[in-house]
KEPA-38786 format. One record per atom (N, C-alpha, C): atom name; residue number from 0; x, y, z. Coordinates in steps of 0.2 Angstrom, whole numbers. Layout:
BEGIN
('CA' NUM (X Y Z))
...
% end
This chain:
BEGIN
('N' 0 (648 267 13))
('CA' 0 (653 263 13))
('C' 0 (655 263 7))
('N' 1 (661 262 7))
('CA' 1 (667 262 0))
('C' 1 (663 256 -6))
('N' 2 (662 259 -12))
('CA' 2 (660 253 -16))
('C' 2 (663 248 -18))
('N' 3 (660 241 -18))
('CA' 3 (662 234 -16))
('C' 3 (666 233 -24))
('N' 4 (664 236 -27))
('CA' 4 (668 233 -36))
('C' 4 (674 238 -38))
('N' 5 (676 241 -33))
('CA' 5 (680 244 -36))
('C' 5 (687 238 -36))
('N' 6 (692 240 -39))
('CA' 6 (699 236 -39))
('C' 6 (703 240 -37))
('N' 7 (709 237 -32))
('CA' 7 (711 242 -29))
('C' 7 (720 237 -26))
('N' 8 (723 242 -28))
('CA' 8 (731 239 -27))
('C' 8 (735 244 -20))
('N' 9 (737 239 -16))
('CA' 9 (739 243 -10))
('C' 9 (747 241 -11))
('N' 10 (753 246 -7))
('CA' 10 (758 243 -5))
('C' 10 (762 247 1))
('N' 11 (767 243 3))
('CA' 11 (768 244 10))
('C' 11 (775 240 10))
('N' 12 (779 242 12))
('CA' 12 (787 237 12))
('C' 12 (787 235 22))
('N' 13 (782 237 26))
('CA' 13 (780 234 30))
('C' 13 (777 229 30))
('N' 14 (778 223 32))
('CA' 14 (772 215 29))
('C' 14 (767 217 35))
('N' 15 (768 219 42))
('CA' 15 (761 217 46))
('C' 15 (758 221 44))
('N' 16 (760 230 44))
('CA' 16 (755 234 39))
('C' 16 (752 232 33))
('N' 17 (754 230 29))
('CA' 17 (753 228 23))
('C' 17 (747 222 23))
('N' 18 (748 217 28))
('CA' 18 (743 211 29))
('C' 18 (738 216 34))
('N' 19 (739 219 37))
('CA' 19 (731 223 41))
('C' 19 (728 227 34))
('N' 20 (732 232 31))
('CA' 20 (727 236 26))
('C' 20 (723 231 22))
('N' 21 (727 226 22))
('CA' 21 (722 223 16))
('C' 21 (717 218 17))
('N' 22 (718 216 27))
('CA' 22 (712 212 30))
('C' 22 (706 219 32))
('N' 23 (707 223 32))
('CA' 23 (702 229 32))
('C' 23 (699 229 26))
('N' 24 (702 230 22))
('CA' 24 (699 232 15))
('C' 24 (696 226 12))
('N' 25 (698 220 13))
('CA' 25 (693 212 12))
('C' 25 (688 213 17))
('N' 26 (690 215 22))
('CA' 26 (683 215 27))
('C' 26 (677 218 24))
('N' 27 (679 223 21))
('CA' 27 (674 228 22))
('C' 27 (672 227 13))
('N' 28 (675 222 12))
('CA' 28 (670 218 4))
('C' 28 (674 221 0))
('N' 29 (680 225 -2))
('CA' 29 (682 228 -6))
('C' 29 (689 223 -8))
('N' 30 (689 225 -15))
('CA' 30 (692 220 -20))
('C' 30 (700 223 -19))
('N' 31 (705 219 -17))
('CA' 31 (714 220 -16))
('C' 31 (714 215 -23))
('N' 32 (716 220 -29))
('CA' 32 (720 213 -33))
('C' 32 (726 214 -34))
('N' 33 (730 217 -30))
('CA' 33 (738 216 -30))
('C' 33 (740 220 -23))
('N' 34 (745 217 -19))
('CA' 34 (750 219 -13))
('C' 34 (755 219 -15))
('N' 35 (761 224 -13))
('CA' 35 (767 225 -17))
('C' 35 (769 228 -8))
('N' 36 (776 225 -10))
('CA' 36 (782 227 -4))
('C' 36 (786 233 -5))
('N' 37 (786 234 -12))
('CA' 37 (792 238 -15))
('C' 37 (789 243 -21))
('N' 38 (792 248 -21))
('CA' 38 (788 253 -26))
('C' 38 (789 251 -32))
('N' 39 (792 246 -36))
('CA' 39 (793 245 -43))
('C' 39 (788 239 -42))
('N' 40 (787 235 -38))
('CA' 40 (781 232 -39))
('C' 40 (775 233 -37))
('N' 41 (775 239 -36))
('CA' 41 (768 241 -34))
('C' 41 (768 245 -42))
('N' 42 (771 250 -43))
('CA' 42 (769 252 -49))
('C' 42 (769 247 -57))
('N' 43 (773 240 -56))
('CA' 43 (771 235 -61))
('C' 43 (761 232 -60))
('N' 44 (760 231 -54))
('CA' 44 (752 230 -52))
('C' 44 (749 234 -55))
('N' 45 (750 242 -55))
('CA' 45 (746 247 -58))
('C' 45 (746 243 -66))
('N' 46 (753 247 -67))
('CA' 46 (751 247 -75))
('C' 46 (748 239 -78))
('N' 47 (749 233 -74))
('CA' 47 (743 227 -75))
('C' 47 (737 225 -74))
('N' 48 (734 230 -68))
('CA' 48 (728 228 -66))
('C' 48 (723 234 -68))
('N' 49 (727 241 -68))
('CA' 49 (725 246 -70))
('C' 49 (715 248 -65))
('N' 50 (721 249 -59))
('CA' 50 (714 248 -53))
('C' 50 (711 256 -52))
('N' 51 (706 256 -48))
('CA' 51 (703 261 -49))
('C' 51 (708 265 -44))
('N' 52 (709 261 -38))
('CA' 52 (711 266 -34))
('C' 52 (719 261 -31))
('N' 53 (724 265 -27))
('CA' 53 (732 264 -26))
('C' 53 (730 267 -19))
('N' 54 (733 263 -16))
('CA' 54 (734 265 -7))
('C' 54 (741 264 -5))
('N' 55 (746 269 -6))
('CA' 55 (752 268 -7))
('C' 55 (758 273 2))
('N' 56 (762 268 2))
('CA' 56 (765 271 8))
('C' 56 (771 275 4))
('N' 57 (775 280 7))
('CA' 57 (777 285 2))
('C' 57 (784 282 3))
('N' 58 (787 280 7))
('CA' 58 (793 277 9))
('C' 58 (796 270 7))
('N' 59 (795 268 1))
('CA' 59 (795 260 0))
('C' 59 (803 259 -4))
('N' 60 (806 253 -4))
('CA' 60 (812 253 -8))
('C' 60 (811 256 -17))
('N' 61 (816 257 -20))
('CA' 61 (818 255 -26))
('C' 61 (813 265 -28))
('N' 62 (805 264 -28))
('CA' 62 (801 269 -28))
('C' 62 (799 272 -22))
('N' 63 (796 278 -21))
('CA' 63 (793 281 -17))
('C' 63 (785 280 -20))
('N' 64 (780 281 -15))
('CA' 64 (774 282 -17))
('C' 64 (772 286 -20))
('N' 65 (776 294 -21))
('CA' 65 (775 300 -23))
('C' 65 (778 299 -31))
('N' 66 (784 294 -33))
('CA' 66 (787 293 -39))
('C' 66 (780 289 -44))
('N' 67 (778 286 -38))
('CA' 67 (773 281 -43))
('C' 67 (766 282 -45))
('N' 68 (764 289 -41))
('CA' 68 (760 293 -45))
('C' 68 (761 296 -49))
('N' 69 (768 300 -48))
('CA' 69 (770 303 -54))
('C' 69 (769 300 -61))
('N' 70 (774 293 -61))
('CA' 70 (774 289 -66))
('C' 70 (768 286 -69))
('N' 71 (762 285 -66))
('CA' 71 (755 283 -66))
('C' 71 (752 291 -70))
('N' 72 (754 295 -69))
('CA' 72 (749 300 -72))
('C' 72 (751 303 -79))
('N' 73 (759 303 -79))
('CA' 73 (764 303 -85))
('C' 73 (760 296 -91))
('N' 74 (760 293 -88))
('CA' 74 (757 286 -91))
('C' 74 (751 286 -93))
('N' 75 (748 292 -92))
('CA' 75 (739 292 -92))
('C' 75 (734 287 -89))
('N' 76 (737 285 -85))
('CA' 76 (733 280 -80))
('C' 76 (728 283 -78))
('N' 77 (721 281 -78))
('CA' 77 (718 286 -73))
('C' 77 (716 282 -64))
('N' 78 (722 279 -62))
('CA' 78 (719 276 -55))
('C' 78 (720 282 -52))
('N' 79 (718 282 -44))
('CA' 79 (716 287 -41))
('C' 79 (720 286 -34))
('N' 80 (725 288 -31))
('CA' 80 (728 288 -26))
('C' 80 (729 291 -20))
('N' 81 (730 289 -15))
('CA' 81 (730 288 -7))
('C' 81 (736 286 -5))
('N' 82 (738 291 0))
('CA' 82 (744 290 3))
('C' 82 (743 288 11))
('N' 83 (748 284 12))
('CA' 83 (745 282 20))
('C' 83 (752 280 23))
('N' 84 (753 286 29))
('CA' 84 (760 287 31))
('C' 84 (760 290 38))
('N' 85 (766 288 39))
('CA' 85 (768 292 48))
('C' 85 (769 299 45))
('N' 86 (771 302 40))
('CA' 86 (773 309 39))
('C' 86 (766 315 39))
('N' 87 (766 320 43))
('CA' 87 (764 325 41))
('C' 87 (764 331 44))
('N' 88 (773 332 39))
('CA' 88 (776 338 39))
('C' 88 (772 341 33))
('N' 89 (773 349 31))
('CA' 89 (767 351 27))
('C' 89 (773 351 22))
('N' 90 (780 349 21))
('CA' 90 (784 349 15))
('C' 90 (780 341 12))
('N' 91 (777 339 15))
('CA' 91 (773 331 11))
('C' 91 (768 333 9))
('N' 92 (764 335 12))
('CA' 92 (757 338 11))
('C' 92 (757 343 5))
('N' 93 (763 346 4))
('CA' 93 (763 350 -2))
('C' 93 (765 347 -7))
('N' 94 (770 342 -8))
('CA' 94 (769 337 -12))
('C' 94 (764 331 -14))
('N' 95 (760 330 -8))
('CA' 95 (755 327 -11))
('C' 95 (748 329 -16))
('N' 96 (749 337 -13))
('CA' 96 (745 341 -16))
('C' 96 (748 344 -23))
('N' 97 (754 345 -24))
('CA' 97 (757 345 -31))
('C' 97 (756 340 -35))
('N' 98 (755 335 -31))
('CA' 98 (754 327 -39))
('C' 98 (747 327 -38))
('N' 99 (741 330 -36))
('CA' 99 (733 330 -36))
('C' 99 (732 321 -34))
('N' 100 (737 321 -28))
('CA' 100 (735 315 -23))
('C' 100 (727 316 -19))
('N' 101 (722 311 -22))
('CA' 101 (718 312 -19))
('C' 101 (715 311 -11))
('N' 102 (720 307 -8))
('CA' 102 (718 306 -1))
('C' 102 (728 306 2))
('N' 103 (726 307 9))
('CA' 103 (730 307 12))
('C' 103 (730 304 20))
('N' 104 (730 297 23))
('CA' 104 (728 295 30))
('C' 104 (734 294 33))
('N' 105 (736 296 38))
('CA' 105 (740 294 43))
('C' 105 (740 288 47))
('N' 106 (744 282 46))
('CA' 106 (745 277 47))
('C' 106 (743 275 58))
('N' 107 (744 284 60))
('CA' 107 (739 282 69))
('C' 107 (732 284 65))
('N' 108 (730 283 61))
('CA' 108 (724 286 61))
('C' 108 (717 277 62))
('N' 109 (713 276 60))
('CA' 109 (709 271 62))
('C' 109 (707 268 55))
('N' 110 (704 261 55))
('CA' 110 (702 259 49))
('C' 110 (697 263 48))
('N' 111 (694 266 50))
('CA' 111 (687 271 48))
('C' 111 (688 275 44))
('N' 112 (693 279 48))
('CA' 112 (697 285 42))
('C' 112 (699 281 37))
('N' 113 (702 276 34))
('CA' 113 (705 274 28))
('C' 113 (699 273 23))
('N' 114 (693 270 27))
('CA' 114 (687 267 22))
('C' 114 (685 274 20))
('N' 115 (684 278 26))
('CA' 115 (678 286 25))
('C' 115 (682 291 18))
('N' 116 (690 288 19))
('CA' 116 (694 292 14))
('C' 116 (693 289 6))
('N' 117 (691 282 8))
('CA' 117 (690 281 0))
('C' 117 (684 282 -3))
('N' 118 (679 281 2))
('CA' 118 (672 283 -1))
('C' 118 (674 289 -4))
('N' 119 (677 293 -1))
('CA' 119 (676 303 -1))
('C' 119 (682 302 -9))
('N' 120 (686 300 -10))
('CA' 120 (691 299 -15))
('C' 120 (686 296 -21))
('N' 121 (685 290 -21))
('CA' 121 (680 286 -26))
('C' 121 (673 291 -29))
('N' 122 (671 298 -24))
('CA' 122 (666 301 -26))
('C' 122 (668 307 -28))
('N' 123 (676 310 -29))
('CA' 123 (679 315 -31))
('C' 123 (681 319 -28))
('N' 124 (680 317 -21))
('CA' 124 (683 323 -16))
('C' 124 (689 322 -13))
('N' 125 (692 327 -13))
('CA' 125 (698 326 -9))
('C' 125 (697 324 1))
('N' 126 (702 319 3))
('CA' 126 (702 318 9))
('C' 126 (709 316 13))
('N' 127 (710 322 16))
('CA' 127 (716 322 21))
('C' 127 (714 321 29))
('N' 128 (719 315 30))
('CA' 128 (718 315 39))
('C' 128 (715 321 43))
('N' 129 (712 320 47))
('CA' 129 (711 325 53))
('C' 129 (716 327 57))
('N' 130 (721 322 57))
('CA' 130 (726 324 62))
('C' 130 (731 328 59))
('N' 131 (731 331 54))
('CA' 131 (735 334 52))
('C' 131 (733 341 52))
('N' 132 (735 345 55))
('CA' 132 (736 353 58))
('C' 132 (734 357 53))
('N' 133 (727 360 52))
('CA' 133 (727 366 48))
('C' 133 (730 371 47))
('N' 134 (736 372 51))
('CA' 134 (743 377 48))
('C' 134 (747 373 44))
('N' 135 (746 366 46))
('CA' 135 (751 364 40))
('C' 135 (748 362 35))
('N' 136 (741 361 32))
('CA' 136 (736 363 27))
('C' 136 (740 368 23))
('N' 137 (740 374 30))
('CA' 137 (739 380 27))
('C' 137 (747 383 21))
('N' 138 (752 379 26))
('CA' 138 (758 381 24))
('C' 138 (760 377 18))
('N' 139 (757 370 18))
('CA' 139 (757 367 11))
('C' 139 (755 370 4))
('N' 140 (747 374 6))
('CA' 140 (746 378 0))
('C' 140 (749 383 -1))
('N' 141 (753 386 3))
('CA' 141 (756 392 2))
('C' 141 (760 389 -2))
('N' 142 (767 385 1))
('CA' 142 (771 383 -4))
('C' 142 (770 382 -8))
('N' 143 (764 376 -12))
('CA' 143 (763 375 -18))
('C' 143 (763 381 -20))
('N' 144 (759 388 -18))
('CA' 144 (757 393 -23))
('C' 144 (763 396 -24))
('N' 145 (768 396 -19))
('CA' 145 (775 399 -22))
('C' 145 (776 398 -27))
('N' 146 (777 389 -27))
('CA' 146 (781 386 -31))
('C' 146 (779 387 -40))
('N' 147 (769 388 -40))
('CA' 147 (767 387 -47))
('C' 147 (768 398 -49))
('N' 148 (769 399 -46))
('CA' 148 (771 406 -47))
('C' 148 (778 408 -50))
('N' 149 (783 403 -50))
('CA' 149 (788 402 -54))
('C' 149 (786 403 -61))
('N' 150 (793 407 -65))
('CA' 150 (792 406 -73))
('C' 150 (794 401 -75))
('N' 151 (794 399 -82))
('CA' 151 (798 392 -83))
('C' 151 (804 391 -83))
('N' 152 (808 397 -86))
('CA' 152 (814 396 -85))
('C' 152 (819 397 -76))
('N' 153 (814 397 -72))
('CA' 153 (816 398 -65))
('C' 153 (814 391 -63))
('N' 154 (810 387 -66))
('CA' 154 (809 382 -62))
('C' 154 (813 378 -65))
('N' 155 (815 377 -71))
('CA' 155 (821 373 -74))
('C' 155 (828 373 -70))
('N' 156 (830 380 -68))
('CA' 156 (836 382 -64))
('C' 156 (835 378 -57))
('N' 157 (829 380 -54))
('CA' 157 (826 376 -47))
('C' 157 (826 370 -46))
('N' 158 (826 365 -52))
('CA' 158 (827 357 -54))
('C' 158 (833 356 -54))
('N' 159 (836 360 -56))
('CA' 159 (845 359 -57))
('C' 159 (848 361 -50))
('N' 160 (848 365 -46))
('CA' 160 (849 366 -41))
('C' 160 (845 363 -36))
('N' 161 (840 359 -37))
('CA' 161 (839 352 -31))
('C' 161 (843 347 -34))
('N' 162 (846 347 -39))
('CA' 162 (852 341 -41))
('C' 162 (858 342 -38))
('N' 163 (858 347 -36))
('CA' 163 (865 349 -31))
('C' 163 (868 354 -38))
('N' 164 (868 356 -44))
('CA' 164 (874 357 -46))
('C' 164 (873 366 -44))
('N' 165 (879 366 -46))
('CA' 165 (882 375 -45))
('C' 165 (880 380 -50))
('N' 166 (878 385 -49))
('CA' 166 (878 393 -52))
('C' 166 (881 391 -59))
('N' 167 (889 391 -59))
('CA' 167 (892 391 -63))
('C' 167 (891 382 -70))
('N' 168 (890 377 -65))
('CA' 168 (888 371 -69))
('C' 168 (881 371 -73))
('N' 169 (876 377 -69))
('CA' 169 (870 378 -73))
('C' 169 (872 382 -77))
('N' 170 (874 386 -76))
('CA' 170 (878 392 -82))
('C' 170 (880 387 -89))
('N' 171 (883 383 -88))
('CA' 171 (886 380 -92))
('C' 171 (882 372 -97))
('N' 172 (877 370 -92))
('CA' 172 (872 367 -96))
('C' 172 (867 369 -101))
('N' 173 (866 376 -99))
('CA' 173 (860 380 -102))
('C' 173 (862 386 -106))
('N' 174 (870 386 -107))
('CA' 174 (873 389 -111))
('C' 174 (871 398 -111))
('N' 175 (871 400 -105))
('CA' 175 (869 408 -101))
('C' 175 (876 409 -96))
('N' 176 (875 414 -94))
('CA' 176 (880 418 -92))
('C' 176 (879 417 -83))
('N' 177 (883 416 -80))
('CA' 177 (883 415 -73))
('C' 177 (879 418 -70))
('N' 178 (880 425 -70))
('CA' 178 (879 430 -67))
('C' 178 (871 430 -69))
('N' 179 (867 428 -75))
('CA' 179 (859 428 -76))
('C' 179 (857 421 -74))
('N' 180 (861 414 -72))
('CA' 180 (859 411 -64))
('C' 180 (860 413 -59))
('N' 181 (864 419 -58))
('CA' 181 (863 421 -50))
('C' 181 (856 425 -49))
('N' 182 (855 430 -55))
('CA' 182 (848 433 -55))
('C' 182 (843 428 -54))
('N' 183 (841 425 -58))
('CA' 183 (836 421 -55))
('C' 183 (835 415 -50))
('N' 184 (842 416 -47))
('CA' 184 (843 413 -41))
('C' 184 (842 418 -35))
('N' 185 (841 423 -36))
('CA' 185 (839 429 -32))
('C' 185 (832 430 -34))
('N' 186 (827 431 -39))
('CA' 186 (821 431 -41))
('C' 186 (816 425 -39))
('N' 187 (820 418 -38))
('CA' 187 (818 413 -35))
('C' 187 (819 413 -28))
('N' 188 (821 416 -25))
('CA' 188 (823 417 -17))
('C' 188 (817 421 -14))
('N' 189 (818 426 -20))
('CA' 189 (811 431 -17))
('C' 189 (805 427 -19))
('N' 190 (802 425 -23))
('CA' 190 (795 423 -24))
('C' 190 (794 417 -20))
('N' 191 (799 412 -17))
('CA' 191 (799 408 -11))
('C' 191 (799 411 -5))
('N' 192 (802 417 -3))
('CA' 192 (803 420 5))
('C' 192 (805 414 8))
('N' 193 (813 414 3))
('CA' 193 (817 410 8))
('C' 193 (822 415 11))
('N' 194 (823 413 18))
('CA' 194 (828 418 19))
('C' 194 (832 414 25))
('N' 195 (838 419 23))
('CA' 195 (845 416 29))
('C' 195 (851 416 22))
('N' 196 (855 414 23))
('CA' 196 (861 414 21))
('C' 196 (862 410 13))
('N' 197 (867 413 10))
('CA' 197 (865 412 4))
('C' 197 (866 406 0))
('N' 198 (867 402 4))
('CA' 198 (867 393 1))
('C' 198 (858 391 4))
('N' 199 (855 395 6))
('CA' 199 (848 393 10))
('C' 199 (844 389 4))
('N' 200 (844 393 -2))
('CA' 200 (840 388 -9))
('C' 200 (843 383 -9))
('N' 201 (850 382 -10))
('CA' 201 (851 375 -11))
('C' 201 (850 370 -6))
('N' 202 (850 371 1))
('CA' 202 (848 368 5))
('C' 202 (840 367 5))
('N' 203 (836 371 5))
('CA' 203 (829 369 3))
('C' 203 (827 366 -4))
('N' 204 (829 368 -9))
('CA' 204 (827 364 -12))
('C' 204 (829 356 -14))
('N' 205 (836 356 -11))
('CA' 205 (838 348 -11))
('C' 205 (832 346 -6))
('N' 206 (831 348 -2))
('CA' 206 (824 344 4))
('C' 206 (820 343 0))
('N' 207 (816 347 -4))
('CA' 207 (810 346 -8))
('C' 207 (812 347 -15))
('N' 208 (817 340 -16))
('CA' 208 (819 339 -22))
('C' 208 (812 334 -26))
('N' 209 (810 332 -23))
('CA' 209 (804 325 -25))
('C' 209 (798 331 -29))
('N' 210 (795 335 -23))
('CA' 210 (790 341 -28))
('C' 210 (791 344 -32))
('N' 211 (799 347 -31))
('CA' 211 (801 350 -35))
('C' 211 (803 349 -44))
('N' 212 (802 341 -44))
('CA' 212 (806 339 -50))
('C' 212 (798 336 -53))
('N' 213 (793 336 -50))
('CA' 213 (786 335 -51))
('C' 213 (783 342 -55))
('N' 214 (786 346 -54))
('CA' 214 (783 356 -55))
('C' 214 (782 354 -62))
% end
């Protein structure tokens, strides 16, 4: 069972799910110091209470669970994070890993899975739902590894591409030649293993924007 001295903040924009999570944790004797139904409210609760753990939905009004985790890390807070979500696609798993999210539980999992996740995370052991297929974990790990292989200049340009800037706009912003930007784009495409038409990198970057911005 999880340590009953833990201070926990929870957040989900679905009232019934939020109440159900609160009931589950409190029934296990855990101390829920705050519950929020928006991302901004959840962030403020974490700042105010400095909880040991925050259990967050990904998609919430104002701030996502990933953005909250990123902001707290930037502020130097020691709160550990567990994501509770319906999403088990590899891009979400990769983003969680890029942010060093400690736990990832699916909403289809049982209450016991959530409590097991909390126990593992507070022992310093990462916990990802058993419902996430191993191939998705492998894909997520591979995506993260490829991104970390980019040079600082390539990461900077990839972030601008994710912000839907053209090569000319990027060249103007960075005060470099457009052909230099295009060379970087080619290198990024090769390192990330992206295939398809010339605009495939832009489409991929926009889709993965949250993860890219946290590089």
